[in-house]
N, C-alpha and C positions, 0 to 999 in steps of 0.2 A: 660225699663231696658237699652236698647241701648243708650238712651239719657243720662241716669245716668252715664254710663261708659264714654261717650264722654265728658260730663261735668267734670267728675273726671280727665280725661286726660288733658283737657284744663286747669283746675285749677293747676294740677301738673306741667304742662309746665310753667305756670305763676309763681309758687313758685320757680322753678329753675332759671328762666330767670330774673325776676324783681330784686331780690337781687344782681344779677351780675352787674346791672347797677349802684349800689352804689359804693362810694369810700370806700373800705374796706382794712384791712391789708392783705397782702399776707402771706400764710402759706407755709412752705416748704414741698415738696414731698420727698419721698424716692429717693436715688440717681439713682436707676435703678430697673426696673421690667422685669423679664423674662416672657414675655406674655404667651407662651405655658404653662409654669409652673403655672401661676396665674389662668389659665382657670379651669373651673369645678364648683362644688357646694361650696357655702359658707353659713353657718348658721348664721343668724343675732342674735348675742348675746345681743346687746343693741343698742339703737339709740336715736337720737333726731329726732322723727318721723315727716314725712310729714303728712298732714291730712289723706291721704289714708292709712297710716300705723298704725294709732292709733288703739290700740286693736288687733294688729296682733299677731297671735300665729303660731309657727312652720314656721317662715319666712325663706325662702331660696332664695339667689341670685345665679343664675347660669350664667356662661360666656362661650361662645364658639367663638374662633377665626375663622373668615371666610376667604376664599381665597382672598377677596378684602382688607383685613386688618382691616375691621370693626369687632365689637364684638357683636354677637347676645346675648342678655341678656334676661333672664326669671326670673321674680320676682314672687314667689308664697307664699301665706300664707293663714291661716284660719282666718276668720274675727270674732273677739271678743271671740272666744273660740276654744278649740282643735277640737270640732265637728262643728264649724261654717262653713259657706259657703266658698268654695275655691275661692280665688281671684288670678288672674294672669295678669301680665303686661309684655309687651315685648318691652322695649325700645331698641334702637340701640346705641352702644358705638363707639366713634371715638377717636383714639389716637391723641391727640393734639401735644404733645411733643414726637417726635419719638426718641430723644436722650435718654430720661429716661423711656419712656413708662408709666410714673406715672401720667400724666395729661391727662384726658379724657374729652370728652364732651358727655353727655348722652342725647339722643333725644327720647322723648316720642311722640311728634307730630311735623311733619315737618312744618316749618323750624326751630323750636325752639330747642336750645341745652342748657343744663345746665352743670355747672362746676362739675367735679368729680375728686377729688385729692386723690391719694394713699399716705397717710401721715405716715403710719406705716406698716411695713411688716417684720415679723420675718424671721430669716435665713432659716428655713425649710418650709416657705410658709404655715404655719398652722394657723396663726392669722394675720389679717390685720385691719387697720382703714382707712375708707374713710371719707374725710372731704371736706369743702368748704371754700374759702377765707372769705365769709360773716359770717362764724362761726354760721350758722343757722341750718344746718343739719349735722348729723354725723351717721356713721354706724361702729360698732365694730363687726367683723365677724370672724368666725373660720371654719376650715374644719370639726369640730365635733360639736355636739349640745351644748356643754358646755366647759368652760375653768375653771381653778382653780380660787378661790377667790383672790389669790395672783396676778395672771396674770391680772384679772379684775381690781383690785385696782391700779396696775402699769399703766394700760392703762388709767384709769380715771385720774390719776395724770399727765400723759403725755398730755392728751388733755386739762386739766385744765391749765397746764403751757403754752400751745399755746394760750389760751384765751377763750376757750369754757366755757359756763355757765353749769357746771356739774349738777346743780339742774334740768336741763331739760332732762338729760339722763334717759331713761327708759330701764329696762331689758325686753327683748322679751321672753315670755314663750316658751320653747322648751320641748316637751315630745314626745319621740319616743319609741314605743314598737315593739314587733315582728310583730304585725298586721298592723302597720302604718310606714313602712320604707320610705314612700314618702308623701310629702304634695301635690304632683301633682295628 
């Protein structure tokens, strides 16, 4: 089991790093991110998943700003069903552009870091979109387990206009009842 997790982490690192070596169009980040305000839990509403995220249910990405300026990240989800095994990954985030705080590097395994761009963030910090210049992965996230269909379609149009292949975007099932307030 430990070998499986190590293999998954190595593959994840490769997925983030190898596309960064290609010549790809740059996408714009948001002008500025207030890091303390951005911290906390984000429900993954939809994504272009990495291989470890395929079949994820109740996916949550949590961020905590550490005293050294790095970002402790915890990504949890249920594998393949709401009752599936709990999966947990804990990459470390590094703010690359300190002027905007919108360009990060995410490190799953040392020394490899993958690009992580905050390309959309609404004014009340309740919805965000994370993308990459390679247009290979994407995460639409919200502070709540769901967003309106209008909000969702607006975001799909937004990422399509950037150049994403929206046929690859998958909604991530989220179901939270009084007995399961946490995927953790």
